[in-house]
C-alpha positions as a LaTeX table, in Angstrom:
\begin{tabular}{lrrr}
\hline
Residue & $x$ (\AA) & $y$ (\AA) & $z$ (\AA) \\
\hline
Met1 & 81.54 & 165.70 & 106.43 \\
Asn2 & 80.38 & 164.79 & 102.93 \\
Arg3 & 77.77 & 162.08 & 102.42 \\
Phe4 & 80.26 & 159.41 & 101.19 \\
Val5 & 82.51 & 159.78 & 104.23 \\
Trp6 & 79.46 & 159.71 & 106.52 \\
Val7 & 78.13 & 156.51 & 104.94 \\
Met8 & 81.53 & 154.78 & 105.16 \\
Ala9 & 81.89 & 155.78 & 108.80 \\
Leu10 & 78.43 & 154.43 & 109.54 \\
Leu11 & 79.27 & 151.11 & 107.86 \\
Val12 & 82.50 & 150.78 & 109.83 \\
Phe13 & 80.63 & 151.54 & 113.06 \\
Gln14 & 77.93 & 149.00 & 112.27 \\
Ser15 & 80.53 & 146.36 & 111.38 \\
Ala16 & 82.43 & 146.96 & 114.62 \\
Thr17 & 79.20 & 146.78 & 116.62 \\
Ala18 & 78.22 & 143.50 & 114.94 \\
Gln19 & 81.67 & 142.05 & 115.63 \\
Thr20 & 81.37 & 143.06 & 119.29 \\
Asp21 & 77.94 & 141.45 & 119.54 \\
Asp22 & 79.19 & 138.27 & 117.84 \\
Ser23 & 82.27 & 138.14 & 120.04 \\
Gly24 & 80.09 & 138.26 & 123.13 \\
Phe25 & 77.78 & 135.53 & 121.86 \\
Leu26 & 80.67 & 133.29 & 120.84 \\
Arg27 & 82.09 & 133.68 & 124.33 \\
Lys28 & 78.72 & 132.58 & 125.67 \\
Ile29 & 78.94 & 129.41 & 123.55 \\
Ala30 & 82.51 & 128.77 & 124.71 \\
Asp31 & 81.66 & 129.27 & 128.39 \\
Asn32 & 78.81 & 126.80 & 128.13 \\
Val33 & 80.85 & 124.09 & 126.41 \\
Leu34 & 83.91 & 124.52 & 128.63 \\
Ser35 & 81.75 & 124.37 & 131.76 \\
Ser36 & 79.99 & 121.20 & 130.66 \\
Asn37 & 80.97 & 117.54 & 130.94 \\
Ala38 & 78.47 & 116.50 & 128.26 \\
Ala39 & 80.80 & 115.86 & 125.32 \\
Tyr40 & 83.39 & 114.03 & 127.41 \\
Glu41 & 80.81 & 111.88 & 129.18 \\
Asn42 & 79.06 & 111.10 & 125.90 \\
Leu43 & 82.39 & 109.89 & 124.56 \\
Arg44 & 83.02 & 107.84 & 127.69 \\
Ala45 & 79.67 & 106.11 & 127.28 \\
Leu46 & 80.22 & 105.44 & 123.58 \\
Cys47 & 83.68 & 104.00 & 124.13 \\
Lys48 & 83.14 & 102.10 & 127.35 \\
Thr49 & 79.56 & 100.85 & 127.07 \\
Val50 & 79.49 & 100.31 & 123.30 \\
Gly51 & 83.13 & 99.95 & 122.27 \\
Pro52 & 84.09 & 98.86 & 118.72 \\
Arg53 & 81.24 & 99.35 & 116.26 \\
Leu54 & 82.13 & 97.98 & 112.86 \\
Ala55 & 79.34 & 98.18 & 110.30 \\
Gly56 & 77.06 & 95.16 & 110.57 \\
Ser57 & 78.22 & 94.18 & 114.06 \\
Ser58 & 76.30 & 94.08 & 117.33 \\
Gly59 & 78.37 & 97.11 & 118.34 \\
Met60 & 76.81 & 99.04 & 115.47 \\
Val61 & 73.33 & 98.34 & 116.83 \\
Lys62 & 74.33 & 99.42 & 120.35 \\
Ala63 & 75.94 & 102.58 & 118.96 \\
Glu64 & 72.75 & 103.54 & 117.13 \\
Ala65 & 70.80 & 103.26 & 120.38 \\
Trp66 & 73.45 & 105.33 & 122.16 \\
Gly67 & 73.24 & 108.00 & 119.46 \\
Gln68 & 69.46 & 108.31 & 119.70 \\
Lys69 & 69.60 & 108.73 & 123.46 \\
Ala70 & 72.46 & 111.22 & 123.32 \\
Leu71 & 70.63 & 113.39 & 120.80 \\
Arg72 & 67.41 & 113.34 & 122.81 \\
Asp73 & 69.32 & 114.22 & 125.98 \\
Ala74 & 71.00 & 117.08 & 124.09 \\
Gly75 & 67.59 & 118.60 & 123.39 \\
Ala76 & 66.89 & 117.69 & 119.78 \\
Asp77 & 63.33 & 118.48 & 118.66 \\
Lys78 & 63.23 & 115.29 & 116.62 \\
Val79 & 65.39 & 112.14 & 116.44 \\
Trp80 & 65.07 & 109.38 & 113.87 \\
Leu81 & 66.89 & 106.59 & 112.06 \\
Gln82 & 67.58 & 106.63 & 108.33 \\
Glu83 & 67.98 & 103.06 & 107.09 \\
Cys84 & 70.71 & 101.90 & 104.73 \\
Ala85 & 72.21 & 98.53 & 103.86 \\
Val86 & 75.79 & 98.23 & 105.12 \\
Pro87 & 78.57 & 95.73 & 104.34 \\
Asn88 & 79.11 & 93.06 & 106.97 \\
Trp89 & 82.81 & 92.23 & 106.99 \\
Val90 & 84.05 & 90.14 & 109.92 \\
Arg91 & 87.59 & 89.45 & 111.03 \\
Gly92 & 86.98 & 86.08 & 112.65 \\
Asn93 & 89.51 & 84.83 & 115.16 \\
Lys94 & 92.83 & 86.53 & 115.79 \\
Asp95 & 95.00 & 87.00 & 112.72 \\
Glu96 & 98.26 & 85.03 & 112.89 \\
Ala97 & 101.59 & 85.56 & 111.16 \\
Trp98 & 105.23 & 84.58 & 111.55 \\
Tyr99 & 108.29 & 84.18 & 109.36 \\
Ser100 & 111.27 & 81.85 & 109.13 \\
Ser101 & 113.41 & 80.08 & 106.58 \\
Lys102 & 111.63 & 77.39 & 104.62 \\
Asp103 & 113.01 & 74.66 & 106.89 \\
Gly104 & 112.71 & 76.77 & 110.05 \\
Lys105 & 116.41 & 76.36 & 110.87 \\
Thr106 & 118.23 & 79.27 & 109.24 \\
Ile107 & 115.77 & 81.79 & 110.68 \\
Lys108 & 113.91 & 80.85 & 113.82 \\
Lys109 & 110.16 & 81.22 & 113.74 \\
Thr110 & 109.49 & 84.90 & 114.51 \\
Pro111 & 105.91 & 85.95 & 115.29 \\
Met112 & 104.49 & 89.25 & 114.00 \\
Asp113 & 101.76 & 91.50 & 115.39 \\
Ile114 & 99.39 & 91.80 & 112.46 \\
Leu115 & 95.84 & 92.79 & 111.47 \\
Ala116 & 93.92 & 91.85 & 108.37 \\
Leu117 & 93.01 & 94.91 & 106.34 \\
Gly118 & 89.34 & 95.80 & 106.29 \\
Asn119 & 87.41 & 94.18 & 103.43 \\
Ser120 & 90.26 & 91.71 & 102.91 \\
Met121 & 89.49 & 88.11 & 102.14 \\
Gly122 & 90.93 & 85.49 & 104.47 \\
Thr123 & 93.36 & 82.70 & 103.74 \\
Asp124 & 92.85 & 78.97 & 103.47 \\
Pro125 & 91.74 & 77.76 & 106.95 \\
Lys126 & 95.19 & 76.25 & 107.49 \\
Gly127 & 96.93 & 79.46 & 106.45 \\
Ile128 & 99.55 & 80.02 & 103.76 \\
Phe129 & 103.34 & 79.62 & 103.97 \\
Leu130 & 105.13 & 81.22 & 101.02 \\
Pro131 & 108.32 & 83.05 & 100.10 \\
Ala132 & 108.30 & 86.80 & 100.72 \\
Ile133 & 109.47 & 89.44 & 98.27 \\
Leu134 & 110.26 & 93.02 & 99.29 \\
Ile135 & 108.78 & 95.77 & 97.11 \\
Asn136 & 109.54 & 99.40 & 97.93 \\
Asp137 & 107.03 & 101.14 & 95.67 \\
Phe138 & 104.67 & 100.65 & 92.75 \\
Asn139 & 107.40 & 101.42 & 90.21 \\
Glu140 & 109.46 & 98.53 & 91.58 \\
Leu141 & 106.37 & 96.33 & 91.54 \\
Glu142 & 106.06 & 96.89 & 87.79 \\
Ala143 & 109.77 & 96.42 & 87.21 \\
Arg144 & 109.80 & 93.09 & 89.07 \\
Lys145 & 106.40 & 91.79 & 88.05 \\
Ala146 & 107.87 & 88.57 & 86.69 \\
Glu147 & 109.11 & 87.67 & 90.20 \\
Leu148 & 105.79 & 88.00 & 92.05 \\
Ala149 & 103.94 & 84.80 & 91.14 \\
Gly150 & 103.34 & 82.52 & 94.12 \\
Lys151 & 104.82 & 84.95 & 96.65 \\
Ile152 & 103.77 & 87.20 & 99.50 \\
Val153 & 104.55 & 90.80 & 98.63 \\
Val154 & 105.90 & 92.88 & 101.52 \\
Phe155 & 105.46 & 96.58 & 100.77 \\
Asn156 & 107.97 & 98.93 & 102.37 \\
Asn157 & 105.54 & 101.85 & 102.28 \\
Ile158 & 107.19 & 104.45 & 104.48 \\
Phe159 & 105.05 & 107.06 & 106.28 \\
Asp160 & 107.10 & 110.07 & 105.19 \\
Pro161 & 108.19 & 112.07 & 108.28 \\
Lys162 & 109.27 & 115.06 & 106.16 \\
Asn163 & 105.71 & 116.05 & 105.27 \\
Leu164 & 104.47 & 118.83 & 107.51 \\
Ser165 & 100.94 & 117.44 & 107.33 \\
Thr166 & 100.56 & 113.85 & 108.49 \\
Phe167 & 97.50 & 113.59 & 106.24 \\
Lys168 & 99.78 & 113.96 & 103.22 \\
Ser169 & 101.92 & 111.08 & 104.46 \\
Tyr170 & 98.79 & 109.06 & 105.14 \\
Gly171 & 97.60 & 109.55 & 101.58 \\
Glu172 & 100.95 & 108.56 & 100.08 \\
Ser173 & 101.58 & 105.52 & 102.26 \\
Gly174 & 97.92 & 104.54 & 102.37 \\
Ala175 & 97.85 & 103.95 & 98.61 \\
Tyr176 & 99.61 & 100.64 & 99.26 \\
Arg177 & 96.95 & 99.60 & 101.76 \\
Val178 & 94.11 & 100.58 & 99.43 \\
Arg179 & 95.42 & 99.33 & 96.07 \\
Gly180 & 98.41 & 97.14 & 96.82 \\
Ala181 & 96.60 & 93.80 & 96.99 \\
Ser182 & 95.06 & 94.04 & 93.53 \\
Met183 & 98.21 & 95.45 & 91.96 \\
Ala184 & 100.22 & 92.51 & 93.32 \\
Ala185 & 97.51 & 89.97 & 92.46 \\
Lys186 & 97.65 & 91.15 & 88.84 \\
Tyr187 & 101.06 & 89.46 & 88.59 \\
Gly188 & 100.26 & 86.29 & 90.55 \\
Ala189 & 101.11 & 87.27 & 94.13 \\
Lys190 & 99.19 & 85.26 & 96.74 \\
Ala191 & 99.06 & 87.77 & 99.60 \\
Val192 & 100.23 & 91.25 & 100.61 \\
Leu193 & 101.67 & 92.68 & 103.82 \\
Val194 & 101.99 & 96.44 & 104.31 \\
Arg195 & 103.66 & 98.59 & 106.91 \\
Ser196 & 100.98 & 100.12 & 109.13 \\
Ile197 & 100.04 & 103.63 & 107.99 \\
Thr198 & 101.54 & 105.49 & 110.92 \\
Ala199 & 104.64 & 107.32 & 112.15 \\
Ser200 & 104.16 & 105.79 & 115.59 \\
Thr201 & 107.08 & 104.25 & 117.47 \\
Asp202 & 105.11 & 101.32 & 118.91 \\
Asn203 & 104.33 & 97.93 & 117.36 \\
Asn204 & 100.54 & 98.19 & 117.20 \\
Pro205 & 99.27 & 97.23 & 113.73 \\
His206 & 96.80 & 99.61 & 112.09 \\
Thr207 & 93.98 & 98.21 & 110.00 \\
Gly208 & 91.93 & 100.17 & 107.46 \\
Ser209 & 90.05 & 99.52 & 104.29 \\
Leu210 & 91.39 & 98.10 & 101.05 \\
Val211 & 89.65 & 98.24 & 97.69 \\
Tyr212 & 89.82 & 95.27 & 95.35 \\
Asp213 & 89.97 & 95.65 & 91.59 \\
Thr214 & 87.45 & 93.06 & 90.42 \\
Ala215 & 89.59 & 92.33 & 87.35 \\
Tyr216 & 92.09 & 90.43 & 89.52 \\
Pro217 & 91.97 & 87.74 & 92.25 \\
Lys218 & 91.05 & 88.93 & 95.74 \\
Ile219 & 94.13 & 87.97 & 97.72 \\
Pro220 & 94.54 & 88.32 & 101.52 \\
Ala221 & 96.15 & 91.50 & 102.84 \\
Ala222 & 97.27 & 92.59 & 106.29 \\
Ala223 & 99.12 & 95.38 & 108.10 \\
Met224 & 102.19 & 94.73 & 110.23 \\
Gly225 & 103.23 & 96.51 & 113.42 \\
Leu226 & 106.13 & 98.84 & 112.60 \\
Lys227 & 108.80 & 97.11 & 114.69 \\
Asp228 & 107.91 & 93.71 & 113.24 \\
Ala229 & 107.78 & 95.20 & 109.76 \\
Asp230 & 111.22 & 96.75 & 110.19 \\
Ala231 & 112.71 & 93.45 & 111.37 \\
Leu232 & 111.22 & 91.47 & 108.46 \\
Ile233 & 112.19 & 94.11 & 105.90 \\
Ala234 & 115.76 & 94.22 & 107.24 \\
Arg235 & 116.13 & 90.50 & 106.56 \\
Leu236 & 114.72 & 90.85 & 103.07 \\
Lys237 & 117.00 & 93.81 & 102.34 \\
Ala238 & 119.94 & 91.69 & 103.45 \\
Gly239 & 119.05 & 89.19 & 100.74 \\
Glu240 & 117.89 & 86.41 & 103.05 \\
Glu241 & 115.36 & 83.91 & 101.79 \\
Val242 & 112.37 & 84.40 & 104.06 \\
Tyr243 & 109.09 & 82.52 & 104.15 \\
Val244 & 106.00 & 84.03 & 105.77 \\
Phe245 & 103.10 & 82.18 & 107.36 \\
Tyr246 & 99.79 & 84.05 & 107.45 \\
Arg247 & 96.37 & 82.88 & 108.53 \\
Ser248 & 93.17 & 84.92 & 108.55 \\
Glu249 & 89.48 & 84.08 & 108.85 \\
Ala250 & 88.33 & 87.43 & 107.40 \\
Arg251 & 85.24 & 87.22 & 105.24 \\
Phe252 & 82.03 & 88.95 & 104.20 \\
Leu253 & 78.59 & 88.02 & 105.46 \\
Pro254 & 75.44 & 89.23 & 103.67 \\
Asp255 & 74.78 & 92.96 & 103.95 \\
Ala256 & 73.22 & 94.10 & 107.22 \\
Val257 & 70.68 & 96.82 & 108.00 \\
Gly258 & 72.32 & 99.91 & 109.46 \\
His259 & 71.19 & 103.47 & 110.08 \\
Asn260 & 72.23 & 107.08 & 110.06 \\
Val261 & 71.15 & 108.53 & 113.41 \\
Ile262 & 69.70 & 112.01 & 112.89 \\
Gly263 & 68.58 & 114.70 & 115.32 \\
Glu264 & 67.50 & 118.23 & 114.55 \\
Leu265 & 66.59 & 121.64 & 115.89 \\
Thr266 & 63.83 & 123.12 & 113.75 \\
Gly267 & 64.66 & 126.41 & 112.07 \\
Ser268 & 62.73 & 129.50 & 113.11 \\
Glu269 & 62.82 & 131.22 & 109.68 \\
Phe270 & 63.78 & 128.54 & 107.18 \\
Pro271 & 62.58 & 125.22 & 108.60 \\
Asp272 & 62.82 & 123.54 & 105.20 \\
Gln273 & 66.47 & 124.53 & 104.65 \\
Tyr274 & 69.21 & 122.61 & 106.40 \\
Ile275 & 72.61 & 122.98 & 107.99 \\
Thr276 & 74.18 & 119.56 & 108.60 \\
Val277 & 76.90 & 118.81 & 111.13 \\
Gly278 & 78.18 & 115.30 & 111.72 \\
Gly279 & 80.73 & 112.57 & 112.25 \\
His280 & 80.68 & 108.84 & 111.56 \\
Leu281 & 79.39 & 106.39 & 114.12 \\
Asp282 & 81.16 & 103.25 & 112.91 \\
Ser283 & 84.72 & 102.32 & 113.87 \\
Trp284 & 87.23 & 99.60 & 113.20 \\
Asp285 & 87.27 & 96.61 & 115.51 \\
Pro286 & 90.68 & 96.68 & 117.30 \\
Ala287 & 89.70 & 99.48 & 119.71 \\
Glu288 & 86.98 & 101.90 & 120.80 \\
Gly289 & 87.19 & 104.42 & 117.95 \\
Ala290 & 87.58 & 107.29 & 120.42 \\
His291 & 89.27 & 109.71 & 118.02 \\
Asp292 & 88.02 & 108.01 & 114.84 \\
Asp293 & 85.29 & 109.04 & 114.99 \\
Gly294 & 83.77 & 109.05 & 118.45 \\
Ala295 & 85.16 & 112.54 & 118.88 \\
Gly296 & 83.42 & 113.76 & 115.73 \\
Cys297 & 80.10 & 112.32 & 116.89 \\
Val298 & 80.22 & 113.96 & 120.31 \\
His299 & 81.51 & 117.22 & 118.77 \\
Ser300 & 78.42 & 117.30 & 116.58 \\
Ile301 & 75.99 & 116.45 & 119.37 \\
Glu302 & 77.61 & 119.13 & 121.50 \\
Val303 & 76.93 & 121.76 & 118.83 \\
Leu304 & 73.22 & 121.08 & 119.16 \\
Arg305 & 73.30 & 120.78 & 122.97 \\
Ala306 & 75.23 & 124.02 & 123.52 \\
Leu307 & 73.12 & 126.13 & 121.16 \\
Lys308 & 69.93 & 124.77 & 122.72 \\
Ala309 & 71.27 & 125.28 & 126.26 \\
Ile310 & 72.03 & 128.98 & 125.74 \\
Gly311 & 68.64 & 129.59 & 124.17 \\
Tyr312 & 69.71 & 130.13 & 120.59 \\
Lys313 & 67.00 & 129.46 & 118.03 \\
Pro314 & 68.58 & 128.69 & 114.65 \\
Arg315 & 67.17 & 130.35 & 111.56 \\
Tyr316 & 67.81 & 127.23 & 109.50 \\
Thr317 & 67.01 & 123.71 & 110.64 \\
Leu318 & 70.15 & 122.26 & 112.23 \\
Arg319 & 70.66 & 118.56 & 111.63 \\
Val320 & 73.16 & 116.45 & 113.50 \\
Val321 & 73.94 & 113.25 & 111.59 \\
Leu322 & 75.86 & 110.31 & 113.03 \\
Phe323 & 76.74 & 108.63 & 109.77 \\
Ala324 & 76.78 & 104.86 & 109.24 \\
Asn325 & 79.57 & 102.91 & 107.55 \\
Glu326 & 82.17 & 105.52 & 106.68 \\
Glu327 & 85.09 & 103.17 & 107.25 \\
Asn328 & 84.49 & 100.44 & 104.68 \\
Gly329 & 81.64 & 101.44 & 102.43 \\
Met330 & 80.43 & 105.05 & 102.70 \\
Arg331 & 76.85 & 103.82 & 102.63 \\
Gly332 & 75.58 & 106.30 & 105.24 \\
Gly333 & 76.91 & 109.48 & 103.65 \\
Asn334 & 75.70 & 108.42 & 100.23 \\
Lys335 & 72.24 & 107.51 & 101.55 \\
Tyr336 & 71.83 & 110.86 & 103.31 \\
Ala337 & 72.70 & 112.85 & 100.19 \\
Glu338 & 70.68 & 110.65 & 97.83 \\
Glu339 & 67.56 & 110.96 & 99.96 \\
Ala340 & 68.05 & 114.71 & 100.29 \\
Lys341 & 68.26 & 115.01 & 96.52 \\
Ala342 & 65.23 & 112.77 & 95.98 \\
Lys343 & 63.18 & 114.93 & 98.36 \\
Gly344 & 64.36 & 118.18 & 96.79 \\
Glu345 & 65.82 & 119.41 & 100.07 \\
Lys346 & 67.89 & 122.59 & 100.19 \\
His347 & 71.10 & 122.16 & 102.16 \\
Val348 & 72.85 & 125.46 & 102.74 \\
Phe349 & 75.98 & 124.21 & 104.55 \\
Ala350 & 77.56 & 121.03 & 105.94 \\
Leu351 & 80.31 & 120.62 & 108.54 \\
Glu352 & 82.14 & 117.44 & 109.50 \\
Ser353 & 84.55 & 116.38 & 112.24 \\
Asp354 & 86.59 & 113.30 & 111.36 \\
Ala355 & 90.19 & 114.15 & 112.23 \\
Gly356 & 90.24 & 113.40 & 115.94 \\
Gly357 & 89.59 & 115.15 & 119.22 \\
Phe358 & 92.85 & 117.06 & 119.35 \\
Thr359 & 93.34 & 120.84 & 119.66 \\
Pro360 & 91.59 & 122.63 & 116.77 \\
Arg361 & 93.77 & 124.65 & 114.41 \\
Ser362 & 91.68 & 125.58 & 111.36 \\
Phe363 & 88.69 & 124.86 & 109.18 \\
Gly364 & 88.97 & 123.77 & 105.56 \\
Phe365 & 86.20 & 124.86 & 103.18 \\
Thr366 & 84.91 & 123.70 & 99.83 \\
Ala367 & 82.94 & 126.78 & 98.80 \\
Ser368 & 82.95 & 129.54 & 96.21 \\
Leu369 & 85.64 & 132.21 & 96.36 \\
Asp370 & 83.06 & 134.80 & 97.42 \\
Gln371 & 81.73 & 132.56 & 100.17 \\
Leu372 & 85.22 & 131.83 & 101.46 \\
Arg373 & 86.11 & 135.53 & 101.36 \\
Asn374 & 83.02 & 136.38 & 103.40 \\
Met375 & 83.75 & 133.70 & 105.99 \\
Arg376 & 87.39 & 134.70 & 106.31 \\
Ala377 & 86.19 & 138.02 & 107.73 \\
Trp378 & 85.22 & 136.01 & 110.82 \\
Val379 & 88.65 & 134.53 & 111.55 \\
Ser380 & 89.60 & 137.11 & 114.16 \\
Leu381 & 86.59 & 136.01 & 116.21 \\
Phe382 & 87.92 & 132.43 & 116.29 \\
Glu383 & 91.55 & 133.18 & 117.04 \\
Pro384 & 91.10 & 133.39 & 120.85 \\
Tyr385 & 89.79 & 129.82 & 120.70 \\
Gly386 & 92.70 & 128.36 & 118.74 \\
Val387 & 91.40 & 128.45 & 115.16 \\
Tyr388 & 93.51 & 130.86 & 113.14 \\
Gln389 & 92.90 & 129.88 & 109.51 \\
Phe390 & 89.95 & 129.32 & 107.19 \\
Asn391 & 91.58 & 127.41 & 104.35 \\
Ala392 & 90.41 & 126.64 & 100.84 \\
Gly393 & 89.77 & 122.91 & 100.40 \\
Gly394 & 88.16 & 120.68 & 102.96 \\
Gly395 & 85.03 & 118.95 & 104.10 \\
Gly396 & 84.72 & 115.26 & 104.84 \\
Ala397 & 83.97 & 111.85 & 103.38 \\
Asp398 & 80.40 & 111.71 & 104.69 \\
Ile399 & 79.34 & 115.21 & 103.64 \\
Gly400 & 81.18 & 114.99 & 100.32 \\
Pro401 & 78.11 & 113.45 & 98.61 \\
Leu402 & 76.05 & 116.50 & 99.61 \\
Asn403 & 78.57 & 118.69 & 97.85 \\
Arg404 & 78.71 & 116.47 & 94.77 \\
Leu405 & 74.95 & 115.89 & 94.40 \\
Leu406 & 73.54 & 119.18 & 95.68 \\
Gly407 & 76.45 & 121.60 & 95.46 \\
Thr408 & 76.30 & 122.20 & 99.22 \\
Pro409 & 79.22 & 124.27 & 100.57 \\
Met410 & 81.05 & 122.23 & 103.17 \\
Ala411 & 83.82 & 122.42 & 105.73 \\
Gly412 & 85.88 & 120.14 & 107.93 \\
Leu413 & 87.39 & 120.77 & 111.36 \\
Asn414 & 91.18 & 120.47 & 111.26 \\
Pro415 & 92.69 & 119.70 & 114.66 \\
Asp416 & 96.43 & 119.41 & 115.23 \\
Asn417 & 97.29 & 116.21 & 113.36 \\
Ser418 & 100.67 & 115.37 & 114.91 \\
Arg419 & 99.35 & 112.45 & 116.99 \\
Tyr420 & 96.29 & 111.35 & 115.04 \\
Phe421 & 97.91 & 108.58 & 113.03 \\
Asp422 & 99.64 & 107.18 & 116.11 \\
Leu423 & 96.18 & 105.93 & 117.14 \\
His424 & 94.16 & 105.79 & 113.93 \\
His425 & 92.65 & 102.33 & 113.19 \\
Ala426 & 94.74 & 100.75 & 115.97 \\
Arg427 & 94.20 & 99.34 & 119.44 \\
Gly428 & 95.38 & 102.59 & 121.04 \\
Asp429 & 92.32 & 104.56 & 119.88 \\
Val430 & 90.62 & 104.47 & 123.27 \\
Phe431 & 88.84 & 106.95 & 125.52 \\
Glu432 & 91.86 & 107.36 & 127.78 \\
Asn433 & 93.80 & 108.89 & 124.88 \\
Val434 & 91.36 & 111.80 & 124.48 \\
Asn435 & 91.94 & 115.01 & 126.44 \\
Lys436 & 88.74 & 116.65 & 127.68 \\
Arg437 & 89.80 & 120.25 & 127.08 \\
Glu438 & 91.05 & 119.54 & 123.56 \\
Leu439 & 87.79 & 117.73 & 122.82 \\
Asp440 & 85.74 & 120.65 & 124.14 \\
Phe441 & 87.65 & 123.22 & 122.10 \\
Gly442 & 86.84 & 121.29 & 118.94 \\
Ala443 & 83.15 & 121.28 & 119.83 \\
Leu444 & 82.96 & 124.95 & 120.74 \\
Asn445 & 84.69 & 126.05 & 117.52 \\
Met446 & 82.24 & 123.97 & 115.51 \\
Ala447 & 79.31 & 125.48 & 117.41 \\
Met448 & 80.66 & 128.97 & 116.78 \\
Leu449 & 81.01 & 128.33 & 113.05 \\
Ile450 & 77.47 & 126.94 & 112.83 \\
Tyr451 & 76.17 & 130.02 & 114.66 \\
Met452 & 77.95 & 132.40 & 112.28 \\
Val453 & 76.74 & 130.56 & 109.18 \\
Asp454 & 73.22 & 130.36 & 110.54 \\
Lys455 & 73.16 & 134.07 & 111.41 \\
Tyr456 & 74.77 & 135.51 & 108.28 \\
Gly457 & 74.34 & 132.76 & 105.68 \\
Leu458 & 76.84 & 132.28 & 102.88 \\
\hline
\end{tabular}
């Protein structure tokens, strides 16, 4: 055997041995997570003892206390709060809407299940009662701009069922929730109603954040339950003259003091270099935020707990961050990255879970081609646990600032997304709609990825 063949054979043998060793250790992680109730019970406590936790609310304060305790119980070496100012938007009393003819005779008064969009301004205390105009898309809005003054724009923003990824449909339909109010206000509209951003078959309205363009008036905006939206839109399509009543007390209070909740395991070789894993602690107010993003928070805590429980000592310092204010301000993620930059910290990798507690399917990476190529060599180790792809492109809203400010490679867990937007930002996002085994598989895949990155680097 010549020297080249001998060297290649040795490398193949060493690679196979390393894979065998890694496979055994990953199974150890999986056995620990699957045998534990920690993640599921953490989620139960967050949902049932804290509940909704909108930035600035009393629920936010309770959630921060929950997070500190959960991280200490998981075995973190250190737990602390990182302060940041957060917006303090409040819904007020229940939003109210109905429609009829102007005189209430041609069309009987028909109530609608409705939720003010996050960051929306409210109406006059007595509400508004104005003619509705149906607009199917932004092109039609421009074409009919002369007809919008003094009216309530009803957007027929369909959640496209033909897209294989529901996140693509969410992005397309969600543009009307995010930008629709200002685009309609530009031409004199007085309020906006959108179809909820979901393919669900129920009538639960889904809230979510809008963004005002400060060049135009800040008009009220709300999301309709799909069945109510379909009924109203059918009347408008038929050419009927329909008036809508809408009343909302939504408003902003002065900014509040919130916190990122951070726990860490100190690195054995590189204590001043960091791997971050996290989810966002805040949620919208209609429900418990079980999937969005309670699941991501308990996934991240479980990574730390499981690695500590099996005796693994990370080479890099592992930080778990429960981010503040992802939903309507991004203050927590920005604060974490800005402080890291100001301190000159080196962040070698960041991982986020913010797509629900459903069965994991893949990870999406924002990294160099060489880094992605190296990590893709690990995919076969993950396949027995349901993750079969390491895709280019991914990360998360809260770790995105680390990537932008520090160039940190990042990844996001991608669970099966078929059901996510049935519950997202709606009253159905409760603990009872999370399956323990699916939740655990998300956590164990995240723990396995953190182990591989920590062991081999990027």
